[in-house]
Structure formats: C-alpha cells, structure tokens
Backbone and ligand atoms as CSV (ligand in chain L), in Angstrom:
chain,resi,resn,atom,element,x,y,z
A,1,MET,N,N,-47.825,-36.122,7.193
A,1,MET,CA,C,-46.896,-34.998,7.199
A,1,MET,C,C,-45.449,-35.492,7.298
A,2,PRO,N,N,-44.599,-34.996,6.441
A,2,PRO,CA,C,-43.209,-35.473,6.466
A,2,PRO,C,C,-42.528,-35.184,7.797
A,3,GLU,N,N,-42.912,-34.107,8.440
A,3,GLU,CA,C,-42.243,-33.731,9.687
A,3,GLU,C,C,-42.435,-34.796,10.777
A,4,SER,N,N,-43.693,-35.237,10.931
A,4,SER,CA,C,-43.947,-36.207,11.980
A,4,SER,C,C,-43.346,-37.566,11.623
A,5,LYS,N,N,-43.231,-37.851,10.333
A,5,LYS,CA,C,-42.608,-39.098,9.919
A,5,LYS,C,C,-41.134,-39.116,10.342
A,6,GLU,N,N,-40.485,-37.982,10.143
A,6,GLU,CA,C,-39.084,-37.892,10.533
A,6,GLU,C,C,-38.930,-38.155,12.028
A,7,LYS,N,N,-39.833,-37.586,12.788
A,7,LYS,CA,C,-39.762,-37.772,14.230
A,7,LYS,C,C,-39.919,-39.241,14.578
A,8,LYS,N,N,-40.809,-39.912,13.865
A,8,LYS,CA,C,-41.054,-41.313,14.150
A,8,LYS,C,C,-39.807,-42.143,13.853
A,9,SER,N,N,-39.144,-41.839,12.737
A,9,SER,CA,C,-37.980,-42.635,12.366
A,9,SER,C,C,-36.834,-42.397,13.348
A,10,LEU,N,N,-36.887,-41.266,14.025
A,10,LEU,CA,C,-35.904,-40.994,15.069
A,10,LEU,C,C,-36.044,-42.010,16.199
A,11,GLY,N,N,-37.275,-42.443,16.411
A,11,GLY,CA,C,-37.517,-43.426,17.448
A,11,GLY,C,C,-37.894,-42.794,18.762
A,12,ILE,N,N,-38.704,-43.538,19.504
A,12,ILE,CA,C,-39.213,-43.025,20.767
A,12,ILE,C,C,-38.098,-42.934,21.800
A,13,LEU,N,N,-37.160,-43.862,21.711
A,13,LEU,CA,C,-36.025,-43.860,22.643
A,13,LEU,C,C,-35.234,-42.564,22.547
A,14,ALA,N,N,-34.863,-42.208,21.300
A,14,ALA,CA,C,-34.083,-40.996,21.080
A,14,ALA,C,C,-34.864,-39.779,21.541
A,15,LEU,N,N,-36.154,-39.825,21.269
A,15,LEU,CA,C,-37.029,-38.737,21.662
A,15,LEU,C,C,-37.016,-38.547,23.186
A,16,ALA,N,N,-36.936,-39.647,23.894
A,16,ALA,CA,C,-36.904,-39.583,25.354
A,16,ALA,C,C,-35.498,-39.290,25.865
A,17,GLY,N,N,-34.520,-39.252,24.932
A,17,GLY,CA,C,-33.142,-38.999,25.324
A,17,GLY,C,C,-32.527,-40.163,26.079
A,18,LEU,N,N,-32.974,-41.377,25.756
A,18,LEU,CA,C,-32.482,-42.554,26.473
A,18,LEU,C,C,-31.718,-43.497,25.545
A,19,GLU,N,N,-30.818,-44.253,26.141
A,19,GLU,CA,C,-30.092,-45.290,25.413
A,19,GLU,C,C,-30.883,-46.587,25.504
A,20,PRO,N,N,-30.678,-47.487,24.522
A,20,PRO,CA,C,-31.319,-48.801,24.645
A,20,PRO,C,C,-30.936,-49.454,25.969
A,21,TYR,N,N,-31.883,-50.153,26.539
A,21,TYR,CA,C,-31.675,-50.738,27.859
A,21,TYR,C,C,-30.620,-51.844,27.811
A,22,GLN,N,N,-29.674,-51.777,28.742
A,22,GLN,CA,C,-28.651,-52.826,28.824
A,22,GLN,C,C,-29.016,-53.786,29.947
A,23,GLU,N,N,-29.414,-54.988,29.554
A,23,GLU,CA,C,-29.778,-55.967,30.570
A,23,GLU,C,C,-28.526,-56.563,31.199
A,24,LYS,N,N,-28.562,-56.661,32.516
A,24,LYS,CA,C,-27.462,-57.336,33.205
A,24,LYS,C,C,-27.692,-58.840,33.105
A,25,PRO,N,N,-26.585,-59.620,33.155
A,25,PRO,CA,C,-26.765,-61.079,33.072
A,25,PRO,C,C,-27.684,-61.567,34.183
A,26,GLY,N,N,-28.648,-62.379,33.807
A,26,GLY,CA,C,-29.557,-62.973,34.783
A,26,GLY,C,C,-30.588,-62.009,35.337
A,27,GLU,N,N,-30.677,-60.841,34.730
A,27,GLU,CA,C,-31.625,-59.853,35.232
A,27,GLU,C,C,-33.068,-60.292,34.990
A,28,GLU,N,N,-33.909,-60.004,35.960
A,28,GLU,CA,C,-35.314,-60.371,35.872
A,28,GLU,C,C,-36.006,-59.539,34.790
A,29,TYR,N,N,-36.785,-60.205,33.948
A,29,TYR,CA,C,-37.544,-59.501,32.931
A,29,TYR,C,C,-38.643,-58.669,33.598
A,30,MET,N,N,-38.686,-57.398,33.235
A,30,MET,CA,C,-39.659,-56.459,33.793
A,30,MET,C,C,-39.561,-56.348,35.311
A,31,GLY,N,N,-38.318,-56.429,35.794
A,31,GLY,CA,C,-38.055,-56.062,37.179
A,31,GLY,C,C,-38.109,-54.545,37.283
A,32,GLU,N,N,-37.912,-54.030,38.471
A,32,GLU,CA,C,-38.075,-52.588,38.688
A,32,GLU,C,C,-37.201,-51.721,37.771
A,33,PRO,N,N,-35.896,-52.068,37.541
A,33,PRO,CA,C,-35.086,-51.194,36.657
A,33,PRO,C,C,-35.660,-51.105,35.240
A,34,GLN,N,N,-36.170,-52.211,34.724
A,34,GLN,CA,C,-36.747,-52.189,33.378
A,34,GLN,C,C,-38.050,-51.414,33.356
A,35,LEU,N,N,-38.861,-51.616,34.372
A,35,LEU,CA,C,-40.130,-50.881,34.433
A,35,LEU,C,C,-39.868,-49.384,34.488
A,36,GLU,N,N,-38.841,-49.002,35.255
A,36,GLU,CA,C,-38.505,-47.593,35.377
A,36,GLU,C,C,-38.066,-47.025,34.024
A,37,HIS,N,N,-37.306,-47.810,33.294
A,37,HIS,CA,C,-36.863,-47.430,31.957
A,37,HIS,C,C,-38.077,-47.124,31.064
A,38,PHE,N,N,-39.062,-47.997,31.094
A,38,PHE,CA,C,-40.226,-47.804,30.232
A,38,PHE,C,C,-41.157,-46.703,30.740
A,39,ARG,N,N,-41.180,-46.534,32.030
A,39,ARG,CA,C,-41.931,-45.402,32.588
A,39,ARG,C,C,-41.380,-44.095,32.022
A,40,LYS,N,N,-40.043,-43.991,32.004
A,40,LYS,CA,C,-39.402,-42.778,31.478
A,40,LYS,C,C,-39.739,-42.576,30.010
A,41,ILE,N,N,-39.649,-43.645,29.240
A,41,ILE,CA,C,-39.935,-43.555,27.807
A,41,ILE,C,C,-41.380,-43.093,27.588
A,42,LEU,N,N,-42.302,-43.747,28.287
A,42,LEU,CA,C,-43.724,-43.439,28.082
A,42,LEU,C,C,-44.048,-42.015,28.515
A,43,ASN,N,N,-43.462,-41.579,29.626
A,43,ASN,CA,C,-43.720,-40.210,30.087
A,43,ASN,C,C,-43.169,-39.172,29.123
A,44,ALA,N,N,-41.960,-39.421,28.622
A,44,ALA,CA,C,-41.350,-38.478,27.676
A,44,ALA,C,C,-42.172,-38.408,26.394
A,45,TRP,N,N,-42.618,-39.562,25.953
A,45,TRP,CA,C,-43.418,-39.637,24.726
A,45,TRP,C,C,-44.741,-38.877,24.915
A,46,ARG,N,N,-45.376,-39.126,26.054
A,46,ARG,CA,C,-46.659,-38.467,26.325
A,46,ARG,C,C,-46.494,-36.951,26.415
A,47,ASN,N,N,-45.423,-36.502,27.098
A,47,ASN,CA,C,-45.176,-35.063,27.184
A,47,ASN,C,C,-45.001,-34.444,25.812
A,48,GLN,N,N,-44.261,-35.145,24.966
A,48,GLN,CA,C,-43.994,-34.623,23.633
A,48,GLN,C,C,-45.300,-34.506,22.829
A,49,LEU,N,N,-46.153,-35.518,22.948
A,49,LEU,CA,C,-47.435,-35.481,22.237
A,49,LEU,C,C,-48.321,-34.356,22.761
A,50,ARG,N,N,-48.324,-34.201,24.077
A,50,ARG,CA,C,-49.136,-33.135,24.676
A,50,ARG,C,C,-48.686,-31.771,24.201
A,51,GLU,N,N,-47.353,-31.591,24.138
A,51,GLU,CA,C,-46.819,-30.320,23.650
A,51,GLU,C,C,-47.273,-30.064,22.224
A,52,GLU,N,N,-47.244,-31.109,21.415
A,52,GLU,CA,C,-47.651,-30.962,20.030
A,52,GLU,C,C,-49.123,-30.560,19.930
A,53,VAL,N,N,-49.952,-31.204,20.736
A,53,VAL,CA,C,-51.376,-30.873,20.736
A,53,VAL,C,C,-51.573,-29.418,21.136
A,54,ASP,N,N,-50.901,-29.006,22.222
A,54,ASP,CA,C,-51.019,-27.623,22.692
A,54,ASP,C,C,-50.555,-26.632,21.644
A,55,ARG,N,N,-49.407,-26.948,21.033
A,55,ARG,CA,C,-48.831,-26.041,20.063
A,55,ARG,C,C,-49.791,-25.811,18.899
A,56,THR,N,N,-50.389,-26.888,18.395
A,56,THR,CA,C,-51.310,-26.730,17.271
A,56,THR,C,C,-52.530,-25.946,17.675
A,57,MET,N,N,-53.044,-26.233,18.872
A,57,MET,CA,C,-54.239,-25.525,19.309
A,57,MET,C,C,-53.964,-24.022,19.397
A,58,ASN,N,N,-52.814,-23.668,19.931
A,58,ASN,CA,C,-52.465,-22.252,20.028
A,58,ASN,C,C,-52.276,-21.633,18.653
A,59,HIS,N,N,-51.584,-22.371,17.821
A,59,HIS,CA,C,-51.337,-21.916,16.456
A,59,HIS,C,C,-52.658,-21.672,15.728
A,60,MET,N,N,-53.617,-22.591,15.911
A,60,MET,CA,C,-54.898,-22.456,15.234
A,60,MET,C,C,-55.687,-21.278,15.777
A,61,LYS,N,N,-55.609,-21.079,17.067
A,61,LYS,CA,C,-56.302,-19.934,17.666
A,61,LYS,C,C,-55.730,-18.627,17.130
A,62,ASP,N,N,-54.413,-18.577,17.042
A,62,ASP,CA,C,-53.753,-17.364,16.543
A,62,ASP,C,C,-54.144,-17.069,15.111
A,63,GLU,N,N,-54.237,-18.119,14.324
A,63,GLU,CA,C,-54.452,-17.917,12.899
A,63,GLU,C,C,-55.919,-17.784,12.517
A,64,ALA,N,N,-56.792,-18.305,13.363
A,64,ALA,CA,C,-58.210,-18.306,13.039
A,64,ALA,C,C,-58.691,-16.882,12.757
A,65,ALA,N,N,-59.524,-16.758,11.730
A,65,ALA,CA,C,-60.141,-15.468,11.395
A,65,ALA,C,C,-59.133,-14.416,10.966
A,66,ASN,N,N,-57.949,-14.866,10.588
A,66,ASN,CA,C,-56.958,-13.919,10.097
A,66,ASN,C,C,-57.011,-13.738,8.579
A,67,PHE,N,N,-57.890,-14.523,7.946
A,67,PHE,CA,C,-57.950,-14.462,6.499
A,67,PHE,C,C,-59.319,-13.966,6.030
A,68,PRO,N,N,-59.396,-12.715,5.615
A,68,PRO,CA,C,-60.672,-12.200,5.118
A,68,PRO,C,C,-61.042,-12.804,3.755
A,69,ASP,N,N,-60.059,-13.171,2.964
A,69,ASP,CA,C,-60.301,-13.721,1.639
A,69,ASP,C,C,-60.852,-15.147,1.743
A,70,PRO,N,N,-62.036,-15.402,1.106
A,70,PRO,CA,C,-62.658,-16.732,1.214
A,70,PRO,C,C,-61.762,-17.863,0.696
A,71,VAL,N,N,-60.962,-17.592,-0.332
A,71,VAL,CA,C,-60.083,-18.636,-0.878
A,71,VAL,C,C,-59.036,-19.010,0.159
A,72,ASP,N,N,-58.458,-18.013,0.765
A,72,ASP,CA,C,-57.489,-18.261,1.824
A,72,ASP,C,C,-58.136,-19.007,2.978
A,73,ARG,N,N,-59.365,-18.594,3.252
A,73,ARG,CA,C,-60.060,-19.201,4.377
A,73,ARG,C,C,-60.309,-20.684,4.120
A,74,ALA,N,N,-60.693,-21.001,2.887
A,74,ALA,CA,C,-60.944,-22.395,2.536
A,74,ALA,C,C,-59.676,-23.223,2.683
A,75,ALA,N,N,-58.586,-22.658,2.203
A,75,ALA,CA,C,-57.310,-23.362,2.311
A,75,ALA,C,C,-56.940,-23.549,3.772
A,76,GLN,N,N,-57.229,-22.531,4.542
A,76,GLN,CA,C,-56.914,-22.600,5.957
A,76,GLN,C,C,-57.759,-23.668,6.659
A,77,GLU,N,N,-59.036,-23.716,6.249
A,77,GLU,CA,C,-59.917,-24.699,6.864
A,77,GLU,C,C,-59.444,-26.118,6.588
A,78,GLU,N,N,-58.991,-26.317,5.355
A,78,GLU,CA,C,-58.485,-27.629,4.992
A,78,GLU,C,C,-57.285,-27.997,5.857
A,79,GLU,N,N,-56.416,-27.022,6.011
A,79,GLU,CA,C,-55.230,-27.243,6.837
A,79,GLU,C,C,-55.635,-27.557,8.276
A,80,PHE,N,N,-56.625,-26.839,8.763
A,80,PHE,CA,C,-57.081,-27.061,10.133
A,80,PHE,C,C,-57.679,-28.453,10.298
A,81,ASN,N,N,-58.459,-28.864,9.288
A,81,ASN,CA,C,-59.068,-30.187,9.377
A,81,ASN,C,C,-58.018,-31.282,9.455
A,82,LEU,N,N,-56.983,-31.112,8.659
A,82,LEU,CA,C,-55.875,-32.065,8.682
A,82,LEU,C,C,-55.220,-32.063,10.053
A,83,GLU,N,N,-54.995,-30.879,10.564
A,83,GLU,CA,C,-54.388,-30.744,11.885
A,83,GLU,C,C,-55.250,-31.424,12.948
A,84,LEU,N,N,-56.554,-31.192,12.830
A,84,LEU,CA,C,-57.456,-31.756,13.835
A,84,LEU,C,C,-57.438,-33.281,13.796
A,85,ARG,N,N,-57.354,-33.818,12.591
A,85,ARG,CA,C,-57.269,-35.278,12.478
A,85,ARG,C,C,-55.992,-35.796,13.134
A,86,ASN,N,N,-54.886,-35.070,12.889
A,86,ASN,CA,C,-53.630,-35.467,13.524
A,86,ASN,C,C,-53.740,-35.387,15.038
A,87,ARG,N,N,-54.354,-34.305,15.512
A,87,ARG,CA,C,-54.488,-34.127,16.956
A,87,ARG,C,C,-55.337,-35.238,17.548
A,88,ASP,N,N,-56.367,-35.628,16.812
A,88,ASP,CA,C,-57.242,-36.689,17.270
A,88,ASP,C,C,-56.454,-37.988,17.446
A,89,ARG,N,N,-55.590,-38.255,16.468
A,89,ARG,CA,C,-54.747,-39.445,16.527
A,89,ARG,C,C,-53.817,-39.356,17.726
A,90,GLU,N,N,-53.270,-38.166,17.950
A,90,GLU,CA,C,-52.355,-37.996,19.074
A,90,GLU,C,C,-53.066,-38.173,20.408
A,91,ARG,N,N,-54.308,-37.655,20.490
A,91,ARG,CA,C,-55.050,-37.819,21.737
A,91,ARG,C,C,-55.302,-39.289,22.038
A,92,LYS,N,N,-55.640,-40.039,20.979
A,92,LYS,CA,C,-55.871,-41.479,21.165
A,92,LYS,C,C,-54.595,-42.162,21.635
A,93,LEU,N,N,-53.478,-41.721,21.061
A,93,LEU,CA,C,-52.191,-42.284,21.440
A,93,LEU,C,C,-51.876,-41.965,22.898
A,94,ILE,N,N,-52.176,-40.747,23.299
A,94,ILE,CA,C,-51.951,-40.351,24.698
A,94,ILE,C,C,-52.759,-41.253,25.628
A,95,LYS,N,N,-54.000,-41.537,25.234
A,95,LYS,CA,C,-54.840,-42.433,26.043
A,95,LYS,C,C,-54.213,-43.816,26.149
A,96,LYS,N,N,-53.669,-44.267,25.016
A,96,LYS,CA,C,-53.040,-45.580,25.000
A,96,LYS,C,C,-51.801,-45.593,25.893
A,97,ILE,N,N,-51.066,-44.492,25.881
A,97,ILE,CA,C,-49.879,-44.392,26.737
A,97,ILE,C,C,-50.300,-44.410,28.209
A,98,ASP,N,N,-51.378,-43.690,28.520
A,98,ASP,CA,C,-51.906,-43.712,29.896
A,98,ASP,C,C,-52.219,-45.142,30.326
A,99,LYS,N,N,-52.878,-45.851,29.427
A,99,LYS,CA,C,-53.265,-47.228,29.709
A,99,LYS,C,C,-52.021,-48.100,29.938
A,100,THR,N,N,-51.006,-47.857,29.123
A,100,THR,CA,C,-49.776,-48.637,29.240
A,100,THR,C,C,-49.062,-48.334,30.561
A,101,LEU,N,N,-49.052,-47.057,30.956
A,101,LEU,CA,C,-48.457,-46.693,32.245
A,101,LEU,C,C,-49.197,-47.393,33.383
A,102,GLN,N,N,-50.498,-47.516,33.229
A,102,GLN,CA,C,-51.295,-48.215,34.233
A,102,GLN,C,C,-50.918,-49.706,34.278
A,103,ARG,N,N,-50.640,-50.265,33.098
A,103,ARG,CA,C,-50.213,-51.664,33.038
A,103,ARG,C,C,-48.903,-51.861,33.790
A,104,ILE,N,N,-48.029,-50.867,33.711
A,104,ILE,CA,C,-46.766,-50.950,34.459
A,104,ILE,C,C,-47.070,-51.006,35.951
A,105,GLU,N,N,-47.983,-50.137,36.400
A,105,GLU,CA,C,-48.333,-50.119,37.825
A,105,GLU,C,C,-49.013,-51.408,38.244
A,106,ASP,N,N,-49.774,-51.994,37.340
A,106,ASP,CA,C,-50.501,-53.233,37.648
A,106,ASP,C,C,-49.632,-54.475,37.464
A,107,ASP,N,N,-48.355,-54.255,37.113
A,107,ASP,CA,C,-47.437,-55.370,36.909
A,107,ASP,C,C,-47.879,-56.260,35.752
A,108,ASP,N,N,-48.432,-55.629,34.759
A,108,ASP,CA,C,-49.023,-56.343,33.639
A,108,ASP,C,C,-48.235,-56.060,32.367
A,109,PHE,N,N,-47.259,-55.183,32.500
A,109,PHE,CA,C,-46.580,-54.645,31.323
A,109,PHE,C,C,-45.517,-55.611,30.806
A,110,GLY,N,N,-45.424,-55.689,29.475
A,110,GLY,CA,C,-44.317,-56.422,28.871
A,110,GLY,C,C,-44.626,-57.871,28.520
A,111,PHE,N,N,-45.855,-58.299,28.822
A,111,PHE,CA,C,-46.246,-59.663,28.491
A,111,PHE,C,C,-47.392,-59.651,27.479
A,112,CYS,N,N,-47.341,-60.621,26.570
A,112,CYS,CA,C,-48.334,-60.679,25.496
A,112,CYS,C,C,-49.735,-60.897,26.063
A,113,ASP,N,N,-50.663,-60.078,25.603
A,113,ASP,CA,C,-52.056,-60.162,26.037
A,113,ASP,C,C,-52.712,-61.452,25.590
A,114,SER,N,N,-52.202,-61.998,24.507
A,114,SER,CA,C,-52.852,-63.150,23.919
A,114,SER,C,C,-52.273,-64.466,24.445
A,115,CYS,N,N,-50.935,-64.609,24.425
A,115,CYS,CA,C,-50.349,-65.895,24.813
A,115,CYS,C,C,-49.532,-65.817,26.098
A,116,GLY,N,N,-49.278,-64.598,26.590
A,116,GLY,CA,C,-48.644,-64.457,27.892
A,116,GLY,C,C,-47.129,-64.488,27.914
A,117,ILE,N,N,-46.476,-64.684,26.750
A,117,ILE,CA,C,-45.012,-64.708,26.772
A,117,ILE,C,C,-44.452,-63.283,26.833
A,118,GLU,N,N,-43.136,-63.214,27.088
A,118,GLU,CA,C,-42.474,-61.906,27.159
A,118,GLU,C,C,-42.455,-61.242,25.785
A,119,ILE,N,N,-42.876,-60.006,25.737
A,119,ILE,CA,C,-42.866,-59.279,24.461
A,119,ILE,C,C,-41.429,-58.922,24.075
A,120,GLY,N,N,-40.600,-58.647,25.062
A,120,GLY,CA,C,-39.182,-58.375,24.793
A,120,GLY,C,C,-38.850,-56.902,24.879
A,121,VAL,N,N,-37.689,-56.631,25.467
A,121,VAL,CA,C,-37.277,-55.250,25.719
A,121,VAL,C,C,-37.108,-54.476,24.404
A,122,ARG,N,N,-36.442,-55.093,23.414
A,122,ARG,CA,C,-36.170,-54.364,22.170
A,122,ARG,C,C,-37.466,-54.007,21.444
A,123,ARG,N,N,-38.397,-54.954,21.395
A,123,ARG,CA,C,-39.660,-54.677,20.726
A,123,ARG,C,C,-40.435,-53.586,21.456
A,124,LEU,N,N,-40.370,-53.613,22.763
A,124,LEU,CA,C,-41.092,-52.611,23.546
A,124,LEU,C,C,-40.447,-51.231,23.430
A,125,GLU,N,N,-39.134,-51.215,23.227
A,125,GLU,CA,C,-38.480,-49.919,23.042
A,125,GLU,C,C,-38.909,-49.283,21.730
A,126,ALA,N,N,-39.114,-50.120,20.724
A,126,ALA,CA,C,-39.568,-49.608,19.439
A,126,ALA,C,C,-41.052,-49.269,19.482
A,127,ARG,N,N,-41.800,-50.041,20.278
A,127,ARG,CA,C,-43.250,-49.848,20.354
A,127,ARG,C,C,-43.711,-50.043,21.784
A,128,PRO,N,N,-43.542,-49.009,22.611
A,128,PRO,CA,C,-43.809,-49.185,24.047
A,128,PRO,C,C,-45.261,-49.548,24.376
A,129,THR,N,N,-46.187,-49.270,23.460
A,129,THR,CA,C,-47.584,-49.589,23.774
A,129,THR,C,C,-47.990,-50.964,23.254
A,130,ALA,N,N,-47.031,-51.725,22.746
A,130,ALA,CA,C,-47.350,-53.058,22.207
A,130,ALA,C,C,-47.962,-53.937,23.301
A,131,GLU,N,N,-49.053,-54.618,22.959
A,131,GLU,CA,C,-49.696,-55.510,23.924
A,131,GLU,C,C,-49.596,-56.964,23.491
A,132,LEU,N,N,-49.059,-57.163,22.293
A,132,LEU,CA,C,-48.940,-58.523,21.771
A,132,LEU,C,C,-47.490,-58.815,21.424
A,133,CYS,N,N,-47.068,-60.079,21.552
A,133,CYS,CA,C,-45.747,-60.474,21.092
A,133,CYS,C,C,-45.756,-60.438,19.563
A,134,ILE,N,N,-44.586,-60.531,18.980
A,134,ILE,CA,C,-44.492,-60.366,17.538
A,134,ILE,C,C,-45.285,-61.458,16.793
A,135,ASP,N,N,-45.299,-62.681,17.326
A,135,ASP,CA,C,-46.029,-63.768,16.668
A,135,ASP,C,C,-47.533,-63.520,16.683
A,136,CYS,N,N,-48.049,-63.160,17.846
A,136,CYS,CA,C,-49.495,-62.919,17.964
A,136,CYS,C,C,-49.892,-61.698,17.138
A,137,LYS,N,N,-49.002,-60.704,17.097
A,137,LYS,CA,C,-49.281,-59.500,16.320
A,137,LYS,C,C,-49.361,-59.846,14.829
A,138,THR,N,N,-48.415,-60.638,14.361
A,138,THR,CA,C,-48.405,-61.039,12.961
A,138,THR,C,C,-49.674,-61.813,12.628
A,139,LEU,N,N,-50.041,-62.725,13.528
A,139,LEU,CA,C,-51.243,-63.532,13.343
A,139,LEU,C,C,-52.490,-62.644,13.296
A,140,ALA,N,N,-52.557,-61.684,14.221
A,140,ALA,CA,C,-53.704,-60.780,14.279
A,140,ALA,C,C,-53.822,-59.971,12.998
A,141,GLU,N,N,-52.660,-59.557,12.470
A,141,GLU,CA,C,-52.689,-58.777,11.242
A,141,GLU,C,C,-53.117,-59.622,10.054
A,142,LEU,N,N,-52.680,-60.867,10.037
A,142,LEU,CA,C,-53.096,-61.783,8.969
A,142,LEU,C,C,-54.613,-61.968,8.989
A,143,LYS,N,N,-55.129,-62.185,10.198
A,143,LYS,CA,C,-56.581,-62.388,10.355
A,143,LYS,C,C,-57.334,-61.146,9.871
A,144,GLU,N,N,-56.792,-59.986,10.242
A,144,GLU,CA,C,-57.427,-58.726,9.855
A,144,GLU,C,C,-57.494,-58.602,8.342
A,145,LYS,N,N,-56.385,-58.971,7.691
A,145,LYS,CA,C,-56.326,-58.905,6.240
A,145,LYS,C,C,-57.353,-59.838,5.606
A,146,GLN,N,N,-57.479,-61.042,6.180
A,146,GLN,CA,C,-58.435,-62.017,5.644
A,146,GLN,C,C,-59.860,-61.510,5.790
A,147,MET,N,N,-60.130,-60.895,6.932
A,147,MET,CA,C,-61.473,-60.356,7.178
A,147,MET,C,C,-61.789,-59.241,6.193
A,148,ALA,N,N,-60.769,-58.440,5.911
A,148,ALA,CA,C,-60.964,-57.329,4.980
A,148,ALA,C,C,-61.156,-57.837,3.553
A,149,GLY,N,N,-60.874,-59.110,3.348
A,149,GLY,CA,C,-61.107,-59.717,2.044
A,149,GLY,C,C,-59.829,-59.791,1.261
L,1,ZN,ZN,ZN,-48.264,-63.749,22.010
C-alpha cells in the first residue's frame, strides 16, 4: 500500500517525534540516556502499530455485511484479506518490538547477536529492532540468497 510506504520513508524517528540522538563526547554506548531514547522510539512505534491494527479492525467491523451485492462483497473480501495480511505483519512487528524492549531491560540491546560489536546509534534509529551489525546482516543476506539458489 502506498500509504504505509510513505509512513516508512518518514522514518521511525519522525514518527516518534524525536530528533536523532546527539552523543556527548566520550558518552558510553547504550548508557541510560541512549537506552531511554530507544525505549521512547520503540514505544511510539508500537503504539502507532497498535492504533493501526485497531483502526482496521473497527473499519472492517463497520463495513462487514454492508454489501448485499455479491460482486461488491467479493471485492470487499479481497480488500479484507489484504488488510488482514497487513495486520498480521504488524502484529509480528509488535511482537518483535516487545522482544526488543525486553532486550533493553536485559542490557542486551544495541550489540550484534552474531559477533557482539556495537550495532550503532544511527543504524538502530533507522531500524530499532536490528539484532545484527551491518556486516553480519549483509553476510546473512548473502547466505540467504545462496540458499535460495
Ligand atoms: Zn556482527
């Protein structure tokens, strides 16, 4: 859907109404101020997704059974199926955000799952649920492509 694409290009930071994080000289990576920054981003993102899920569910309830004409109904069903797929994706994303918030609490956030280096503030602002550094991510994607043939 073009609408959700536009939202994505806006960026999660803008969506949360936050400015890019300004690191102070010598500041500890993933110290409390940075963790708080990402907590805010993740919470705002999750709220926005939840609202979207709720809105569609209400919209679908309102519209359901409003079309006596079978052709209209078929078109409506198709639209609903698409919506449901989107909602499914959003629910999975919400779960991932929950998991990431838990990583913040566990002091596990911001470090690559594979090699342990810092993922980096800028990369995390663009992709707060990232669990791999850019190198490991690139490698993982290459491997995936090779497996796919
Ligand atoms: Zn890595």
